[in-house]
C-alpha positions in Angstrom: 121.6 140.6 50.1 118.0 139.5 49.4 115.3 140.3 52.0 112.6 137.9 53.0 108.9 138.4 53.9 108.7 137.0 57.4 105.4 136.1 59.2 105.2 139.6 60.7 105.3 141.1 57.2 102.5 138.8 56.2 100.3 140.0 59.1 100.9 143.6 58.0 99.7 142.7 54.5 96.5 141.0 56.0 96.0 143.9 58.4 96.1 146.6 55.7 93.8 144.5 53.4 91.2 144.2 56.2 91.5 148.0 56.6 90.4 148.4 53.0 93.7 149.0 51.2 94.1 147.9 47.6 97.0 145.6 46.7 98.7 148.4 45.0 98.3 150.7 48.0 99.5 147.9 50.4 102.6 147.5 48.2 103.3 151.2 48.3 102.7 151.5 52.0 105.0 148.6 52.9 107.6 149.1 50.2 106.8 145.7 48.6 106.2 144.9 44.9 102.5 144.9 44.0 103.0 141.5 42.3 104.3 140.1 45.6 101.2 141.4 47.4 99.0 139.9 44.6 100.7 136.5 44.9 100.3 136.4 48.7 96.6 137.4 48.4 96.1 134.5 46.0 97.8 132.2 48.5 95.7 133.5 51.4 92.5 132.7 49.4 93.8 129.3 48.5 94.5 128.4 52.1 90.8 127.9 52.8 91.1 130.1 55.9 89.7 133.5 56.5 92.0 136.5 56.8 91.0 137.0 60.4 92.0 133.4 61.2 95.3 133.9 59.5 95.9 137.2 61.4 95.2 135.4 64.7 97.6 132.5 63.8 101.0 132.3 65.4 104.2 132.9 63.4 105.1 129.3 63.1 101.8 128.4 61.6 102.0 131.2 59.0 105.6 130.3 58.1 104.5 126.7 57.5 101.6 127.8 55.3 103.4 130.5 53.4 107.2 129.8 53.1 109.3 133.0 52.8 109.5 134.6 49.4 112.6 136.7 48.5 112.6 140.1 46.9 115.7 141.2 45.1 117.6 144.3 46.0 119.6 146.2 43.4 122.8 147.7 44.9 124.1 148.6 41.4 121.1 150.9 40.8 121.2 152.4 44.4 124.9 153.2 43.9 124.0 155.1 40.7 121.1 157.0 42.4 123.5 158.1 45.2 126.0 159.3 42.6 123.3 161.3 40.8 122.6 163.3 44.0 126.2 164.7 43.8 126.0 165.4 40.1 122.8 167.4 40.4 124.3 169.7 43.0 127.1 170.7 40.5 124.7 171.0 37.5 124.8 174.8 37.4 128.6 175.0 37.7 130.4 176.6 34.7 132.0 173.9 32.4 129.7 171.1 33.7 129.3 168.1 31.3 127.6 164.8 31.8 130.5 163.0 30.0 133.0 164.2 32.6 130.9 162.8 35.5 130.2 159.6 33.6 133.9 159.0 33.3 134.4 159.7 37.0 131.5 157.3 37.8 133.1 154.5 35.7 136.3 154.7 37.6 134.6 154.2 41.0 131.6 151.9 40.2 132.0 148.1 40.5 129.5 147.4 37.7 129.1 150.7 35.8 126.1 151.3 33.4 126.7 152.3 29.8 126.6 156.0 29.0 123.2 155.6 27.3 121.8 153.9 30.4 123.5 156.5 32.6 121.7 159.4 30.8 118.4 157.5 30.7 118.3 156.9 34.4 119.4 160.5 35.1 116.6 161.9 32.9 114.1 159.7 34.6 115.1 160.9 38.0 115.4 164.6 37.1 112.8 165.4 34.5 113.1 168.7 32.8 109.8 169.9 34.2 109.7 168.7 37.8 106.7 169.9 39.7 105.6 169.2 43.3 102.3 167.5 44.1 100.1 168.4 47.0 99.5 165.1 48.8 96.0 164.5 50.2 96.1 162.7 53.5 93.2 160.5 54.6 92.2 161.0 58.2 93.6 158.4 60.6 95.7 156.9 57.9 99.3 157.8 59.0 101.4 159.3 61.8 104.6 160.9 60.8 107.5 160.9 63.3 111.0 162.4 63.4 113.6 163.9 65.7 114.3 167.7 65.6 117.8 168.6 64.4 118.4 171.0 67.3 118.5 169.9 70.9 117.1 171.2 74.1 119.1 171.1 77.4 118.7 170.2 81.0 121.1 170.9 83.9 122.5 168.4 86.4 121.5 169.9 89.7 124.5 168.3 91.6 127.3 169.1 89.1 125.9 172.0 87.1 126.6 170.0 83.9 124.5 171.0 80.8 123.1 167.9 79.2 121.7 168.0 75.6 118.5 166.1 75.1 116.7 165.0 71.9 113.3 166.2 70.9 110.8 163.8 69.3 108.0 165.1 67.0 104.9 163.3 65.8 102.1 164.7 63.6 98.8 163.4 62.1 98.9 164.8 58.6 95.2 165.3 58.0 94.6 167.6 61.0 98.3 168.4 61.6 97.7 167.6 65.3 101.2 167.6 66.8 102.9 165.8 69.7 106.4 166.9 71.0 108.5 165.1 73.8 112.0 165.5 75.0 114.0 162.3 75.7 117.6 161.3 76.5 118.6 159.8 73.2 117.5 158.5 69.8 118.2 154.9 70.9 115.7 152.2 70.4 114.2 152.2 73.9 113.7 156.0 74.0 112.4 156.0 70.5 109.8 153.3 70.9 108.7 154.8 74.3 108.1 158.2 72.6 106.1 156.5 69.9 103.9 154.8 72.5 103.4 158.1 74.3 102.4 159.8 71.1 99.7 157.2 70.4 98.5 157.6 74.0 98.4 161.4 73.5 96.2 160.9 70.3 94.1 158.3 72.1 94.1 156.0 69.1 96.3 154.2 66.5 96.6 155.2 62.7 96.9 152.5 60.0 100.6 153.2 59.5 103.6 155.0 61.2 105.8 156.8 58.7 109.3 157.1 60.2 112.7 158.4 59.0 115.5 155.9 58.3 117.1 156.3 61.8 118.8 153.2 63.2 116.2 152.7 66.0 113.5 152.2 63.4 115.3 150.7 60.3 118.1 148.1 60.4 119.0 148.5 56.7 117.8 151.5 54.7 116.6 151.1 51.1 114.7 153.3 48.7 112.4 150.4 47.9 112.3 147.9 50.7 113.8 148.9 54.1 114.5 146.3 56.7 112.5 147.3 59.8 114.0 146.9 63.3 112.6 143.9 64.9 111.6 145.6 68.1 109.8 148.4 66.2 108.0 145.8 64.1 106.9 144.1 67.3 105.7 147.5 68.6 103.6 147.9 65.4 102.1 144.4 65.8 101.1 145.2 69.4 99.3 148.4 68.3 97.9 146.7 65.1 99.5 149.1 62.6 102.3 148.9 60.1 105.7 150.7 59.6 106.4 152.6 56.4 109.9 154.2 56.4 110.4 157.1 54.1 112.8 156.6 51.1 116.4 157.5 51.6 117.4 160.9 50.1 113.8 161.8 49.6 113.0 164.6 52.0 109.7 165.3 50.2 108.3 162.1 51.7 108.3 163.6 55.2 107.7 167.3 54.3 104.9 167.6 56.9 106.9 166.4 59.8 109.9 168.6 58.7 107.5 171.6 58.7 106.2 170.5 62.2 109.8 170.5 63.5 110.4 174.1 62.2 107.1 175.2 63.8 108.3 173.5 67.1 111.4 175.7 67.0 109.1 178.8 66.8 106.3 177.8 69.2 108.2 175.6 71.8 112.0 176.2 71.6 111.8 179.9 71.5 109.6 180.4 74.5 111.9 178.0 76.5 115.1 179.8 75.6 115.5 181.6 79.0 114.2 178.8 81.2 116.4 176.3 83.1 115.2 172.7 83.7 116.8 170.2 86.1 115.1 167.1 84.8 113.3 165.7 81.7 110.0 165.6 83.7 110.2 169.4 84.3 111.1 170.1 80.7 108.3 167.8 79.3 105.8 169.4 81.7 106.5 172.8 80.2 106.5 171.4 76.6 103.0 170.0 77.2 101.7 173.5 78.3 103.1 175.1 75.1 101.9 172.2 73.0 98.3 172.8 74.2 98.6 176.5 73.0 100.2 175.5 69.8 97.5 172.9 68.8 94.8 175.5 69.7 96.1 178.1 67.3 93.6 178.8 64.5 94.5 178.1 60.9 93.8 181.3 58.9 92.3 179.6 55.9 90.5 176.7 57.6 89.0 178.8 60.4 89.8 175.9 62.8 92.6 174.8 65.1 94.6 171.6 64.9 92.8 170.3 68.0 89.3 171.1 66.5 90.2 169.4 63.2 91.5 166.3 65.1 88.5 166.0 67.3 85.9 166.6 64.6 87.5 164.7 61.7 90.5 162.5 62.5 90.0 161.0 65.9 87.0 158.8 64.9 89.2 157.2 62.1 91.9 156.0 64.5 91.9 152.4 65.7 91.4 151.9 69.5 94.5 151.6 71.7 95.3 148.0 73.0 94.3 147.3 76.6 97.9 147.2 77.8 100.9 149.4 77.0 103.8 148.0 74.9 106.8 146.6 76.8 110.0 146.9 74.9 111.4 143.5 73.9 115.0 142.4 73.5 116.3 139.2 72.1 119.1 136.7 72.9 120.1 133.3 71.5 120.7 130.4 73.8 121.3 126.7 73.7 119.3 124.5 76.0 121.8 122.9 78.4 121.8 119.2 79.5 120.1 120.0 82.7 117.1 121.5 80.8 117.8 125.3 81.3 118.8 128.1 79.0 121.3 130.7 80.2 120.0 134.2 80.2 123.1 136.4 79.9 121.7 139.9 80.8 120.9 138.7 84.4 123.3 135.7 84.4 120.4 133.5 85.4 118.8 130.3 84.2 115.2 129.5 83.0 113.8 126.0 82.5 112.3 124.7 79.2 110.7 121.4 78.4 113.3 118.6 78.7 112.7 117.4 75.1 114.4 120.6 73.8 117.8 119.7 75.4 120.6 120.5 72.9 118.3 122.8 70.7 119.2 126.4 69.9 116.4 128.8 71.0 115.7 132.5 71.0 114.8 134.4 74.2 112.4 137.3 74.0 112.5 139.3 77.1 111.0 142.5 78.6 111.5 144.1 82.0 109.0 141.7 83.6 108.9 138.5 81.5 111.2 136.0 79.8 109.9 133.9 76.8 111.8 131.1 75.1 111.0 130.3 71.4 112.0 127.4 69.2 111.2 127.6 65.5 108.9 130.6 66.1 106.9 128.7 68.7 106.9 129.7 72.4 108.0 126.8 74.6 108.5 128.5 77.9 107.2 131.6 79.7 108.7 132.9 83.0 108.4 135.9 85.2 111.8 137.6 85.0 114.0 137.1 88.1 116.7 139.8 88.2 118.7 138.0 90.9 122.1 136.8 89.5 122.7 133.1 89.4 119.0 132.3 90.1 117.2 129.2 88.6 113.6 129.7 87.6 111.9 126.3 87.2 108.5 125.2 85.9 107.9 121.7 87.2 106.0 120.7 84.1 109.3 121.2 82.1 111.2 118.5 84.2 111.5 114.9 83.1 110.3 112.2 85.6 113.9 111.7 86.8 114.4 115.5 87.3 111.0 115.8 89.1 112.1 113.0 91.5 115.3 114.8 92.5 113.4 118.1 92.7 111.2 116.6 95.4 114.1 116.0 97.8 113.5 117.6 101.1 113.6 116.5 104.8 109.8 115.7 104.7 110.3 113.7 101.5 112.9 111.4 103.1 111.1 111.1 106.4 108.0 109.9 104.5 110.0 107.3 102.5 111.9 106.1 105.6 108.7 105.6 107.7 107.7 102.9 105.2 110.6 100.7 106.5 110.2 101.3 110.3 110.3 104.0 113.0 113.9 103.3 113.7 114.8 104.0 110.0 112.9 107.3 110.2 114.7 108.3 113.4 118.1 107.6 111.7 117.2 109.5 108.6 116.2 112.6 110.7 119.6 112.5 112.6 121.6 112.1 109.3 119.9 115.0 107.6 120.3 117.3 110.7 123.9 116.4 111.2 124.9 117.3 107.6 126.8 120.5 106.9 125.1 120.9 103.5 121.5 119.7 102.8 122.3 117.9 99.5 125.1 115.8 101.2 122.6 114.7 103.9 120.0 113.9 101.3 122.5 111.6 99.4 123.4 109.7 102.7 119.7 109.4 103.5 118.9 108.0 100.1 121.8 105.5 100.4 120.5 104.3 103.8 116.9 103.8 102.5 118.3 101.9 99.5 119.8 99.3 101.8 116.3 97.7 102.2 116.7 96.4 98.7 119.5 94.1 99.7 118.6 93.3 103.3 114.8 93.9 103.6 112.9 96.5 105.6 112.9 94.4 108.9 116.7 93.9 109.0 117.2 97.6 108.1 114.9 98.7 110.9 116.8 96.4 113.4 120.1 97.7 112.3 119.0 101.3 112.7 117.7 100.4 116.2 121.1 99.0 117.2 122.9 102.1 115.7 120.7 104.4 117.8 121.3 102.5 121.0 125.1 102.5 120.3 125.0 106.2 119.3 126.5 105.2 116.0 124.0 106.6 113.5 125.8 106.9 110.2 125.2 105.4 106.7 128.5 103.5 106.7 128.1 102.1 110.2 124.6 100.9 109.6 125.8 99.3 106.4 128.6 97.5 108.2 126.1 96.2 110.8 124.1 94.6 108.0 127.1 93.4 106.1 128.6 91.6 109.2 125.2 90.4 110.3 125.6 92.1 113.6 121.9 92.9 113.6 121.2 89.2 113.9 123.8 88.3 116.6 122.0 87.2 119.8 125.0 88.2 122.0 125.0 91.7 120.4 121.2 91.9 120.9 121.5 90.8 124.5 124.3 93.1 125.5 122.6 96.1 123.9 119.1 95.3 125.3 120.3 94.6 128.9 122.9 97.2 128.8 125.4 94.7 130.4 129.1 94.4 129.8 130.2 91.5 127.6 133.0 90.5 130.1 131.8 87.7 132.4 131.7 88.1 136.2 134.8 86.5 137.8 136.3 86.6 141.3 139.8 87.5 140.1 138.6 90.6 138.3 138.6 93.7 140.3 135.9 96.3 140.0 136.0 100.0 140.0 136.0 100.2 143.8 139.5 98.7 143.9 140.9 101.9 142.2 139.5 104.5 144.5 
């Protein structure tokens, strides 16, 4: 499948160019064709915007200015290169012939090369005279990272279980200043946390981070253009650097960090062999002590230690750390519901977005403290994360005028509206709200009572409420019946209520209560 250069890749190109990299070196660092870099640099110049302005632009603006360009992967060629690795191991076996392996290759390959091309590609990869080149590393240019193959261990204090832990290793190749940390796993969260700790240990940021093709860093490995994990790419954007994975099946690309791992076995693993640790914190505290001694060891030929070389040469070439530490981001997709909220599945909660996005498909970016909602690479909502399940987080600016009206419902809201139609209406509203078992039910009855003024007027509504209070019959339906049957306008009804007299006339043949004692 073809890969695409997304806006974050474009920002990496711009960042490296501003750091003084040539187009060829940018292509080599990012694993992108030099012609692709050349084309984008021409597009950047033609945009009539400075590179710093483009770097400060959001992803949506960059995508609009520079539509994604595809770069073609070649699975046929990669398949052949992988097959050559097996052939080369058997090269010295008695009876070895290229023709035998070519016939075997033809049987398994989907689109086999011809024999002539087969041999041509083999000879290009494995030249007869193959020497190794000593790479010169510019100070502050790269940080190599890897995990050690062998693990350390901690003990669960309560159960006595021995737990294996991973060991992360980072090195600045110019000074060979090394950082080592134990962590629970190679998963993305632990991996990115270790990378952040390494940068804090160095007190600065290199131009590029060179990683192995582990899954936490690379979603899809390739010898020519790896697909970087989105969270790791976002980590690099936060620290203003780029990610440059090593080529698959090319251990020479990370020889320095491999050597650092072997030295860690000698200088850190071996002194810890007889020690027992009950937590990662205890283990890392001891590793830090040994790391100080390791970085202070003198190189015999250079007459300086790793720490001295780092402080005198490399540290000044590192970029400054950002003001805040990186918070790991995760991603979810969600459709905006009719009520104007997106459902956030990790916490089973809801967050509001502007009502005009109802029905749209969005992407949620979230950390341990914040929740951001994006639509077409543009952020449309930002909330503080609420871990309580089933909660609704609402920004009033996101609500439509109708939604805002309903959101205002409260006892004070209805008392204020009722007071416009008379003190008796306000008294009835207060009784109705208090008597309800559930606030929203009381609110609906109160709203229904207030709306009666549209059909009967405020004066009649106030009179009807007065009669209902006197008769201890305060209820929406009863007040409505008083108005419907014009009982609020009946003089007999008024007189009996006001004078508190019986409606039965006085008569001599009618016995009173005294006759029944």
